[in-house]
C-alpha positions as CSV (number, residue, x, y, z in Angstrom):
1,M,-8.9,-9.8,-24.7
2,E,-8.2,-10.8,-28.3
3,E,-4.5,-10.3,-27.6
4,L,-4.7,-12.8,-24.8
5,K,-6.4,-15.4,-27.0
6,Q,-3.8,-15.0,-29.6
7,K,-1.0,-15.5,-27.1
8,I,-2.6,-18.7,-25.8
9,T,-3.1,-20.0,-29.4
10,D,0.5,-19.2,-30.4
11,T,1.9,-20.8,-27.3
12,L,-0.1,-23.9,-27.6
13,K,0.5,-24.3,-31.3
14,N,4.3,-24.0,-30.7
15,D,4.1,-26.7,-27.9
16,L,2.1,-29.1,-30.0
17,L,4.6,-28.8,-32.8
18,S,8.0,-28.6,-30.9
19,I,7.3,-30.5,-27.6
20,Y,4.4,-32.9,-28.4
21,K,5.4,-33.3,-32.1
22,L,1.9,-33.8,-33.3
23,P,1.2,-33.9,-37.1
24,E,-0.4,-30.8,-38.7
25,T,-3.8,-32.5,-38.9
26,E,-3.9,-33.2,-35.2
27,I,-2.7,-29.7,-34.4
28,T,-5.6,-28.2,-36.4
29,K,-8.1,-30.3,-34.4
30,E,-6.6,-29.3,-31.1
31,L,-6.7,-25.6,-32.0
32,E,-10.3,-25.9,-33.2
33,L,-11.2,-27.2,-29.7
34,L,-9.3,-24.3,-28.2
35,T,-11.3,-21.9,-30.3
36,E,-14.5,-23.5,-29.1
37,A,-13.4,-23.1,-25.5
38,F,-12.8,-19.4,-26.3
39,N,-16.4,-19.2,-27.5
40,W,-17.6,-20.7,-24.2
41,V,-15.7,-18.1,-22.3
42,D,-17.4,-15.4,-24.3
43,K,-20.8,-17.0,-24.0
44,Y,-20.8,-17.6,-20.2
45,H,-18.5,-14.9,-18.8
46,S,-18.9,-11.8,-21.1
47,T,-21.7,-10.3,-19.0
48,Q,-20.1,-11.0,-15.6
49,K,-17.9,-8.5,-13.7
50,R,-15.3,-9.2,-11.1
51,A,-15.1,-7.3,-7.8
52,S,-12.5,-5.1,-9.4
53,G,-14.9,-4.0,-12.1
54,E,-13.0,-5.9,-14.8
55,S,-14.9,-8.2,-17.3
56,Y,-14.8,-11.7,-15.8
57,S,-13.6,-13.2,-19.1
58,F,-10.0,-11.8,-18.6
59,H,-9.6,-14.1,-15.5
60,P,-10.0,-17.5,-17.2
61,L,-7.9,-16.3,-20.2
62,R,-5.0,-15.2,-17.9
63,V,-5.2,-18.5,-16.0
64,A,-5.2,-20.4,-19.3
65,L,-2.2,-18.5,-20.6
66,A,-0.2,-19.3,-17.5
67,T,-1.3,-23.0,-17.8
68,C,-0.2,-23.1,-21.4
69,Q,3.1,-21.5,-20.6
70,L,3.9,-24.5,-18.4
71,H,3.5,-26.6,-21.5
72,L,0.6,-28.7,-20.0
73,G,-1.2,-29.2,-23.4
74,T,-4.6,-28.6,-24.9
75,N,-6.8,-30.3,-22.3
76,A,-5.3,-28.5,-19.3
77,T,-5.5,-25.2,-21.2
78,I,-9.2,-25.8,-22.0
79,A,-9.9,-26.8,-18.4
80,A,-8.3,-23.6,-17.2
81,L,-10.6,-21.6,-19.6
82,L,-13.7,-23.4,-18.3
83,H,-12.7,-23.8,-14.6
84,D,-15.5,-21.5,-13.3
85,T,-18.3,-22.6,-15.7
86,I,-19.9,-25.3,-13.6
87,E,-19.6,-23.3,-10.3
88,D,-20.5,-19.8,-11.6
89,C,-22.5,-20.4,-14.7
90,Q,-24.3,-23.7,-13.9
91,V,-23.0,-25.3,-17.1
92,D,-23.9,-29.0,-17.3
93,E,-20.8,-31.1,-16.9
94,N,-22.2,-33.5,-19.6
95,A,-22.1,-30.6,-22.1
96,I,-18.4,-30.1,-21.3
97,K,-17.8,-33.9,-21.6
98,Q,-19.6,-34.1,-25.0
99,T,-17.7,-31.1,-26.5
100,F,-14.2,-31.4,-24.9
101,G,-14.0,-35.0,-23.5
102,S,-13.8,-36.8,-20.1
103,E,-10.3,-35.6,-19.2
104,V,-11.3,-31.9,-19.4
105,V,-14.5,-32.5,-17.4
106,F,-12.6,-34.3,-14.7
107,M,-10.2,-31.4,-14.3
108,V,-13.0,-28.8,-14.3
109,N,-14.9,-30.8,-11.6
110,G,-11.7,-31.0,-9.5
111,L,-11.5,-27.2,-9.7
112,T,-15.2,-26.7,-8.9
113,K,-16.0,-25.8,-5.3
114,I,-18.5,-27.9,-3.4
115,S,-22.1,-26.8,-4.1
116,K,-23.7,-24.0,-2.1
117,L,-26.4,-26.5,-1.1
118,N,-23.7,-28.7,0.5
119,C,-22.0,-25.9,2.3
120,Q,-24.9,-23.6,3.3
121,N,-24.5,-24.5,7.0
122,L,-20.7,-24.2,7.0
123,S,-18.6,-21.2,7.8
124,P,-16.4,-19.8,4.9
125,E,-13.4,-21.5,6.6
126,L,-15.0,-24.9,6.9
127,A,-16.4,-24.7,3.3
128,E,-12.9,-23.9,2.0
129,A,-11.4,-26.8,4.0
130,E,-13.9,-29.2,2.4
131,N,-13.1,-27.7,-1.0
132,L,-9.4,-28.4,-0.4
133,R,-10.1,-32.0,0.5
134,N,-12.0,-32.5,-2.7
135,M,-9.1,-30.9,-4.7
136,I,-6.5,-33.1,-3.0
137,L,-8.4,-36.2,-4.1
138,A,-8.6,-34.9,-7.7
139,M,-4.9,-33.9,-7.6
140,A,-3.9,-37.5,-6.8
141,K,-5.5,-38.6,-10.0
142,D,-4.4,-35.7,-12.2
143,I,-1.7,-33.3,-10.9
144,R,-2.8,-30.7,-13.5
145,V,-5.8,-30.0,-11.3
146,I,-3.8,-28.4,-8.5
147,I,-1.4,-26.7,-10.9
148,I,-4.4,-24.9,-12.5
149,K,-5.8,-24.1,-9.0
150,L,-2.6,-22.5,-8.0
151,L,-2.5,-20.4,-11.1
152,D,-6.2,-19.5,-10.5
153,R,-5.4,-18.4,-7.0
154,L,-2.4,-16.4,-8.2
155,D,-4.5,-14.4,-10.6
156,N,-7.2,-13.8,-7.9
157,V,-4.8,-12.6,-5.1
158,K,-3.7,-9.8,-7.5
159,T,-7.0,-8.1,-6.9
160,L,-7.5,-8.7,-3.2
161,W,-7.8,-5.0,-2.7
162,A,-11.3,-5.1,-4.3
163,L,-12.8,-7.5,-1.6
164,D,-14.3,-6.6,1.7
165,P,-11.8,-6.7,4.6
166,A,-13.0,-10.0,6.2
167,K,-12.9,-11.9,2.9
168,R,-9.6,-10.3,2.0
169,L,-8.0,-11.5,5.3
170,R,-9.4,-15.0,5.0
171,I,-8.2,-15.5,1.4
172,A,-4.8,-13.9,2.0
173,S,-4.2,-16.1,5.1
174,E,-5.3,-19.2,3.4
175,T,-3.0,-18.3,0.4
176,I,0.1,-18.0,2.7
177,D,-0.8,-21.0,4.9
178,I,-1.9,-23.5,2.3
179,F,-1.5,-22.6,-1.4
180,A,2.0,-21.0,-1.3
181,P,3.5,-24.0,0.6
182,L,1.8,-26.4,-1.8
183,A,3.3,-24.5,-4.7
184,Y,6.8,-24.9,-3.2
185,R,6.3,-28.6,-2.5
186,L,5.3,-29.0,-6.2
187,G,8.5,-27.2,-7.2
188,L,6.6,-24.2,-8.5
189,T,8.9,-21.8,-6.6
190,S,8.1,-18.6,-8.6
191,V,4.3,-19.2,-8.2
192,G,4.8,-19.8,-4.4
193,A,6.8,-16.6,-4.0
194,Q,4.3,-14.5,-5.9
195,L,1.4,-16.0,-3.9
196,E,3.1,-15.0,-0.7
197,D,4.1,-11.5,-1.8
198,Y,0.6,-10.6,-3.2
199,A,-1.1,-12.0,0.0
200,F,1.3,-10.6,2.5
201,P,0.0,-7.0,2.8
202,Y,-3.5,-8.3,3.5
203,A,-2.6,-11.3,5.7
204,D,-0.5,-9.3,8.0
205,P,-0.4,-5.5,7.3
206,E,1.8,-4.6,10.3
207,A,4.5,-7.3,9.5
208,Y,4.4,-6.2,5.8
209,K,5.1,-2.5,6.7
210,L,7.8,-3.5,9.2
211,T,9.6,-5.7,6.6
212,K,9.4,-2.9,4.0
213,R,10.8,-0.5,6.6
214,I,13.7,-2.8,7.6
215,L,14.6,-3.5,4.0
216,G,14.2,0.2,3.2
217,H,16.7,1.7,0.8
218,R,18.9,-1.5,1.1
219,Q,17.0,-3.2,-1.8
220,K,17.9,-0.6,-4.4
221,E,21.5,-0.6,-3.1
222,L,21.7,-4.4,-3.4
223,E,20.2,-4.4,-6.9
224,Q,22.8,-1.8,-7.9
225,Y,25.6,-3.9,-6.4
226,L,24.4,-7.1,-8.2
227,A,24.3,-5.1,-11.5
228,K,28.0,-4.4,-11.0
229,L,28.9,-7.9,-9.9
230,L,27.3,-9.7,-12.8
231,P,29.7,-8.5,-15.6
232,F,32.7,-9.2,-13.3
233,I,31.7,-12.8,-12.7
234,E,30.9,-13.2,-16.4
235,N,34.4,-12.1,-17.4
236,Q,36.1,-14.3,-14.8
237,L,34.2,-17.4,-16.0
238,K,35.0,-16.6,-19.6
239,N,38.7,-16.2,-18.8
240,H,38.5,-19.8,-17.4
241,N,36.9,-21.0,-20.7
242,I,33.5,-21.7,-19.0
243,Q,30.6,-21.0,-21.4
244,I,27.7,-19.1,-19.9
245,I,24.2,-19.4,-21.2
246,D,22.7,-16.8,-18.8
247,I,23.3,-15.0,-15.4
248,K,20.4,-13.8,-13.4
249,S,20.2,-11.9,-10.1
250,R,17.5,-11.4,-7.5
251,V,16.9,-9.9,-4.1
252,K,15.0,-12.3,-1.8
253,H,11.2,-11.8,-2.0
254,L,9.5,-9.8,0.7
255,Y,7.6,-12.5,2.6
256,S,10.6,-14.8,2.6
257,I,12.6,-11.9,4.2
258,W,9.9,-11.5,6.9
259,R,10.1,-15.2,7.8
260,K,13.9,-15.1,8.0
261,L,13.8,-11.9,10.1
262,Q,11.6,-13.7,12.7
263,K,14.2,-16.4,13.0
264,E,17.2,-14.0,13.1
265,N,16.0,-11.6,15.9
266,M,14.9,-9.0,13.3
267,D,18.5,-8.5,12.2
268,I,18.6,-8.2,8.4
269,D,22.4,-8.5,8.5
270,R,22.1,-12.2,9.6
271,I,20.1,-13.1,6.4
272,Y,22.8,-14.6,4.3
273,D,20.8,-15.2,1.1
274,L,19.3,-11.8,0.9
275,V,20.8,-11.5,-2.6
276,A,21.5,-14.3,-5.1
277,L,23.0,-14.9,-8.5
278,R,22.0,-17.8,-10.7
279,I,24.5,-18.9,-13.3
280,I,23.2,-21.1,-16.2
281,V,25.9,-23.2,-18.0
282,P,25.7,-25.9,-20.7
283,N,26.4,-29.1,-18.7
284,E,27.1,-30.6,-15.3
285,E,30.9,-30.5,-15.8
286,S,30.6,-26.7,-16.3
287,C,28.6,-26.4,-13.1
288,Y,31.5,-27.8,-11.1
289,G,34.0,-25.8,-13.1
290,A,32.1,-22.6,-12.4
291,L,31.9,-23.4,-8.7
292,G,35.7,-23.8,-8.6
293,V,36.2,-20.4,-10.2
294,I,33.8,-18.8,-7.8
295,H,35.6,-20.3,-4.8
296,Q,38.9,-19.1,-6.1
297,L,37.5,-15.6,-6.4
298,W,35.9,-15.4,-3.0
299,K,35.9,-17.3,0.3
300,P,32.9,-19.6,0.7
301,M,30.9,-19.4,3.9
302,P,31.2,-22.7,5.9
303,G,28.2,-24.9,6.0
304,R,26.4,-23.1,3.1
305,F,27.5,-25.3,0.2
306,K,24.8,-27.7,-1.1
307,D,25.3,-30.1,-3.9
308,Y,21.7,-30.8,-5.1
309,I,23.1,-32.3,-8.4
310,A,24.8,-35.2,-6.7
311,L,21.9,-35.5,-4.2
312,P,18.7,-33.9,-5.7
313,K,15.8,-32.9,-3.5
314,P,12.9,-35.3,-3.3
315,N,11.0,-33.2,-5.9
316,G,13.8,-33.6,-8.4
317,Y,15.4,-30.2,-7.9
318,R,19.0,-30.0,-9.0
319,S,21.5,-27.2,-8.6
320,L,24.8,-26.2,-6.8
321,H,24.3,-23.6,-4.0
322,T,27.1,-21.7,-2.3
323,T,27.3,-18.5,-0.3
324,V,30.5,-16.4,-0.6
325,F,32.0,-13.3,1.0
326,T,32.4,-10.8,-1.9
327,E,34.1,-7.4,-1.7
328,H,33.3,-5.3,1.4
329,N,32.4,-8.7,3.1
330,R,29.0,-8.8,1.4
331,M,27.4,-12.2,1.4
332,V,26.0,-13.4,-1.9
333,E,24.3,-16.7,-2.6
334,I,25.2,-18.2,-5.9
335,Q,23.3,-21.0,-7.6
336,I,24.8,-22.9,-10.6
337,R,22.8,-25.1,-12.8
338,T,22.2,-26.2,-16.4
339,Q,19.4,-24.8,-18.6
340,Q,17.4,-28.1,-18.2
341,M,17.9,-27.9,-14.4
342,D,16.7,-24.3,-14.4
343,E,13.6,-25.1,-16.4
344,E,12.8,-28.0,-14.1
345,A,13.3,-25.7,-11.1
346,E,11.0,-23.0,-12.5
347,R,8.3,-25.4,-13.7
348,G,8.5,-28.0,-11.0
349,V,5.9,-30.8,-11.2
350,A,4.7,-29.4,-14.5
351,A,8.0,-30.4,-16.1
352,W,7.7,-34.0,-14.7
353,W,4.2,-34.3,-16.0
354,V,5.4,-33.4,-19.5
355,Y,8.2,-35.9,-19.2
356,G,5.7,-38.6,-18.3
357,I,3.7,-37.8,-21.5
358,L,6.9,-38.0,-23.7
359,K,7.7,-41.6,-22.7
360,N,9.6,-42.4,-25.9
361,T,12.0,-39.5,-25.8
362,P,15.6,-39.4,-24.5
363,I,14.7,-36.8,-21.8
364,Y,12.2,-39.3,-20.4
365,K,14.8,-42.1,-20.2
366,Q,17.3,-39.7,-18.6
367,R,14.9,-38.4,-16.0
368,K,12.3,-41.2,-15.5
369,K,13.3,-41.9,-11.9
370,F,11.9,-38.4,-11.0
371,I,8.6,-38.8,-12.8
372,I,5.4,-38.8,-10.8
373,P,4.6,-40.8,-8.7
374,K,8.2,-41.6,-7.8
375,K,9.2,-38.2,-6.6
376,F,5.8,-36.8,-5.8
377,H,4.6,-40.0,-3.9
378,W,3.4,-37.7,-1.1
379,V,0.5,-36.5,-3.4
380,N,-1.0,-40.0,-3.3
381,Q,-0.1,-40.3,0.4
382,L,-1.9,-37.0,1.1
383,A,-5.1,-38.2,-0.7
384,Q,-5.1,-41.4,1.4
385,W,-4.1,-39.6,4.6
386,Q,-7.0,-37.0,4.4
387,R,-9.5,-39.9,4.6
388,S,-8.5,-40.4,8.3
389,F,-9.8,-37.0,9.3
390,S,-13.4,-36.5,10.4
391,S,-13.5,-32.9,9.4
392,G,-11.9,-30.7,6.8
393,T,-10.6,-28.3,9.5
394,D,-8.6,-31.0,11.2
395,F,-7.2,-32.0,7.9
396,V,-6.1,-28.5,7.0
397,N,-4.5,-27.9,10.5
398,S,-2.5,-31.1,10.1
399,L,-1.5,-30.1,6.6
400,K,0.1,-27.0,8.0
401,T,2.1,-29.1,10.5
402,D,3.1,-32.2,8.5
403,F,3.2,-31.1,4.9
404,F,3.6,-27.4,4.5
405,K,6.0,-26.2,7.1
406,D,9.8,-26.0,6.4
407,R,11.1,-29.3,5.1
408,I,14.2,-31.4,5.7
409,F,15.5,-34.3,3.6
410,A,17.1,-37.2,5.5
411,L,18.4,-40.4,4.0
412,T,18.1,-44.1,4.7
413,P,21.3,-46.1,4.7
414,K,20.4,-47.3,1.2
415,G,20.3,-43.6,0.0
416,D,16.5,-43.2,-0.2
417,I,15.5,-39.6,0.5
418,I,12.8,-39.1,3.2
419,D,10.9,-35.8,3.1
420,L,10.1,-34.6,6.6
421,P,8.9,-31.4,8.4
422,A,11.6,-29.4,10.2
423,N,12.4,-30.6,13.7
424,A,11.4,-34.2,12.8
425,T,12.9,-36.8,15.0
426,P,14.2,-40.4,14.3
427,V,10.8,-41.7,15.6
428,D,9.0,-39.6,12.9
429,F,11.5,-40.9,10.4
430,A,10.8,-44.5,11.4
431,Y,7.1,-44.1,11.1
432,Q,7.4,-42.6,7.7
433,L,9.2,-45.7,6.5
434,H,6.7,-48.1,8.0
435,T,4.3,-48.1,11.0
436,E,5.6,-51.4,12.3
437,L,9.2,-50.1,12.1
438,G,8.1,-47.1,14.2
439,H,6.5,-49.4,16.8
440,K,9.7,-51.4,17.2
441,T,12.1,-48.5,17.4
442,K,14.6,-48.8,20.3
443,G,17.2,-46.3,19.1
444,A,18.8,-44.5,16.1
445,K,22.1,-43.7,14.5
446,V,22.7,-40.5,12.6
447,N,25.8,-40.6,10.3
448,G,26.9,-43.7,12.2
449,Q,26.6,-42.1,15.7
450,I,24.0,-43.1,18.3
451,V,21.6,-40.2,18.9
452,P,18.6,-39.8,21.4
453,L,15.2,-40.5,19.9
454,N,14.2,-36.8,20.4
455,Y,17.1,-35.6,18.3
456,H,16.2,-33.0,15.6
457,L,17.2,-34.4,12.2
458,Q,19.0,-32.1,9.7
459,S,19.0,-32.2,5.9
460,G,21.5,-34.7,4.4
461,E,21.9,-36.8,7.5
462,I,21.8,-40.6,7.1
463,V,19.5,-42.2,9.6
464,E,19.5,-45.8,10.7
465,I,16.7,-47.1,12.9
466,L,17.6,-49.7,15.5
467,T,14.8,-52.1,16.4
468,K,13.9,-54.8,18.8
469,K,11.4,-57.5,18.2
470,D,8.1,-57.3,20.2
471,L,8.9,-53.8,21.3
472,K,6.0,-51.3,21.7
473,P,5.9,-47.5,21.4
474,S,6.5,-45.5,24.5
475,S,3.9,-42.9,25.6
476,S,6.8,-40.5,26.3
477,W,7.4,-40.3,22.5
478,L,4.3,-38.1,22.3
479,E,6.3,-35.4,24.1
480,F,8.7,-34.9,21.2
481,V,7.4,-36.3,17.9
482,V,6.3,-33.5,15.5
483,M,4.1,-35.2,12.8
484,A,0.4,-35.6,13.3
485,D,0.3,-39.0,11.7
486,T,3.2,-40.2,13.9
487,K,1.2,-39.2,17.0
488,K,-1.9,-40.9,15.6
489,A,0.0,-44.2,15.0
490,I,1.5,-44.1,18.5
491,L,-1.8,-43.4,20.2
492,K,-3.6,-46.1,18.2
493,Q,-1.0,-48.7,19.3
494,L,-1.0,-47.5,22.9
495,K,-4.8,-47.9,23.1
496,K,-4.5,-51.3,21.4
497,S,-2.0,-52.3,24.1
498,G,-4.6,-51.3,26.7
499,L,-2.9,-48.2,28.0
500,K,-5.7,-46.1,29.4
501,N,-3.9,-42.9,30.3
502,P,-1.2,-42.2,27.7
503,Y,1.5,-39.7,28.6
504,Q,0.2,-36.1,28.6
505,K,2.9,-33.7,27.6
506,P,3.0,-30.2,29.0
507,K,1.3,-27.6,26.8
508,L,4.1,-26.0,24.9
509,N,2.1,-24.7,21.9
510,I,0.2,-21.6,22.8
511,R,-1.7,-18.8,21.0
512,L,-0.9,-15.3,22.1
513,E,-3.3,-12.4,21.3
514,I,-2.0,-8.9,21.9
515,W,-3.9,-5.7,21.5
516,I,-1.6,-2.8,20.8
517,T,-1.9,1.0,20.1
518,D,-0.6,1.6,16.6
519,K,2.9,2.9,16.7
520,P,6.0,2.1,14.5
521,G,8.4,-0.4,16.1
522,V,6.0,-2.1,18.5
523,L,5.8,-5.3,16.5
524,E,9.6,-5.4,16.2
525,Q,10.0,-5.0,20.0
526,I,7.6,-7.9,20.6
527,I,9.4,-10.2,18.1
528,K,12.8,-9.4,19.7
529,I,11.5,-10.4,23.1
530,I,10.1,-13.6,21.8
531,S,13.3,-14.4,19.9
532,K,15.6,-13.7,22.9
533,L,13.6,-16.2,25.0
534,K,14.3,-18.8,22.2
535,I,10.5,-19.2,21.7
536,N,9.7,-20.5,18.2
537,I,7.2,-18.4,16.2
538,L,5.1,-20.9,14.3
539,E,2.9,-18.3,12.8
540,N,1.8,-14.7,13.3
541,K,-0.8,-12.3,11.9
542,G,-2.0,-8.8,12.4
543,V,-5.3,-7.1,11.9
544,K,-5.8,-3.4,12.1
545,Y,-8.9,-1.8,13.7
546,Q,-8.9,2.0,13.4
547,H,-6.1,3.2,15.8
548,K,-5.3,-0.2,17.4
549,S,-4.2,-3.6,16.1
550,L,-4.6,-7.2,17.1
551,L,-1.5,-9.3,16.8
552,T,-1.9,-13.1,17.0
553,F,1.2,-15.3,17.6
554,D,1.2,-19.1,17.5
555,L,4.2,-20.0,19.6
556,R,6.1,-23.1,20.7
557,L,7.7,-22.6,24.2
558,P,11.1,-24.3,25.0
559,H,9.6,-25.1,28.4
560,P,6.4,-24.1,30.3
561,E,8.1,-21.6,32.6
562,S,9.1,-19.4,29.7
563,L,5.5,-18.2,29.3
564,T,5.7,-16.4,32.7
565,T,8.9,-14.6,31.6
566,L,7.4,-13.7,28.2
567,T,4.3,-12.1,29.7
568,Q,6.3,-10.1,32.2
569,K,8.6,-8.7,29.5
570,L,5.7,-7.9,27.2
571,K,3.9,-6.0,29.9
572,S,6.9,-3.6,30.0
573,I,5.9,-2.3,26.5
574,K,3.5,0.6,27.2
575,E,1.7,0.3,23.8
576,I,0.4,-3.1,24.7
577,R,-3.2,-2.7,26.0
578,E,-4.2,-6.4,26.5
579,I,-2.6,-9.9,26.4
580,K,-4.7,-13.0,26.0
581,I,-3.2,-16.6,26.1
582,D,-5.0,-19.7,24.8
C-alpha cells in the first residue's frame, strides 16, 4: 500500500514540475493535500474489505494512480482517492469541500451513486441507469468525472470473479454495453479494450470459450511472427534514413476478435487486422516516408489505407493506417504516427483536457482546434439529450443505438466531420446538422452523386443535403433512419402536422432466446446460420445453467420473411431445446 502511495506521489510531483510547471512552493502545497487525502483513505477504508477479501484501501489507490498517470493533476487524483467516501462511508460533502475545495467535491459527487433512499424501489438495472444519467450531467461540466469512473470500473471488473453470478453478469454486460464504448468514444482505447476483455468471460461465457478455441494456438504463432517481422522493418526503414522512435506490435484483443468473427461468418482468416504493428517516428514527414517504404516492401490491400493525419477522426485521433500482404500472404495492419500522436491516441480526451489547462503553451496553440468542447461536443449534446427521456432505461437503450455502436465519420461540403452510428442515412445526417434542415430534406448527394435517402453512409464520404422550402418529413423515413433522436424529431413534426397514423414499419428488430444443451460448436453453428441469411447480430449473450445454456440474440432482419427461414434452419440443430422470439 505504501508503495502505491509513493508511486502516486512521484508521478504527481513530476507532472506538477514538468507539465504544469508550478513553482516549488505550490508543488509542496499540492503534495500536502495529496498526503491528507491518503490519510482520509486510511481513516475511512482501512477496516473495509472488498468481495475478493482484499483491503478496500487498495482500490482507491489504484484508481488514483491510473488517474495520475493520465496527467490529470492534483484535484482529479484526490477525487479518485475519495470517490467512494460519500457513498460508502457517509462522509459529509462539506467536509471534503472545506479540506480539498469545491472542484474536488464536485467530482466526488459526480462519481457518487444516487442514494439508497432514492433507489430503494428500483431494480439494480434501473438504479444503474439513473446513476449513469447523473454521471453524464456531471461529465458535461467536468470531463474528468467520467475518466475517473472508467478507471474505477476497470479496477472493479478485474475482480468480477468474487461476486455472485447475477451481479457479475449485470456488471459485465453493462461494462461491455456502456462503459467500454464510452471509453472508445473518449479516445481511451486501451481502457476500452481492457474493460471488454475483463468483462467478456462473465458477460458471455460461451462466446468467450468459442473465441479462445478459434484463436487457439494461432495467437502464439502470430506473436512469434511479429517478433521476427519487427527487426526486419526496423532495418528497412533505417536503410531509407527514416528515424524510428519505437516499434510496437499487438494481436487484436479477444472481445474485438469475437465481434469481427460474428461479422465474418466465424472465419478468422477474414479478419484482416488480427495482427498490427505501430511505428513511431519523429514527425509527419517521416510518417509518409515510412508509409512509402512499407508499400515498396509489400503490396497494400485495396481499400484499407486510411489517412487520419490529413483527416483526423472527430475525437482528434491522428495516424496513418494500412494493411499489407507480407511473406506467405499474411495480412498485417501497420499504423504510423508521431510520438505526440501516439500519446494523444493512448490518453484520448485526457490529453485534450491537459492541453486546455496549458493555454499559453505552443502545444495548445498547435492543437487548440481539437480542445473540448470542439471535438467532444457530443458530451454536451448527450447531457442535453438525456433530459428528453422520461426514464433512465429509455436513455440507456438509446445510448446503445445512437452513441455507442460502431461509428462512421461523414463530411459536410465545407469539410466539417459529422460523427454518426454505422448504417446512418442522409436523413440522419441532415437532422444532426439541424432539425429544420432534416424536415426540408428532399434528396442527397454523396461525393457529388445523387443517392436514395435510405443509402447507408460510409466513413469519409462528403454528403450534401438537398432541400425544398415548406417541405415536411415523410412518415416512410421511419422505415430506414437509425438514430433515436432522428425518429423523435420526425414523429414530433408528423404529429404537429396533424398526421394521426404515422407509417408503421415492419418489425425487423427481434430478440431470439435459444435454450441449448451444452456441447462445443453449437454457438458457432447458430452464428453461421444467422450470418448466411445476412441477418445482422446487434448483440448476443449467453448464460450457463448447469448442463444447459440460454443464448440471447438481438437481431435485425433484412426482411420479415427471413425469420421463418431462420427458425426452420435452427430447428435442424439437435442440441437446441427451445426457441423463443420476442
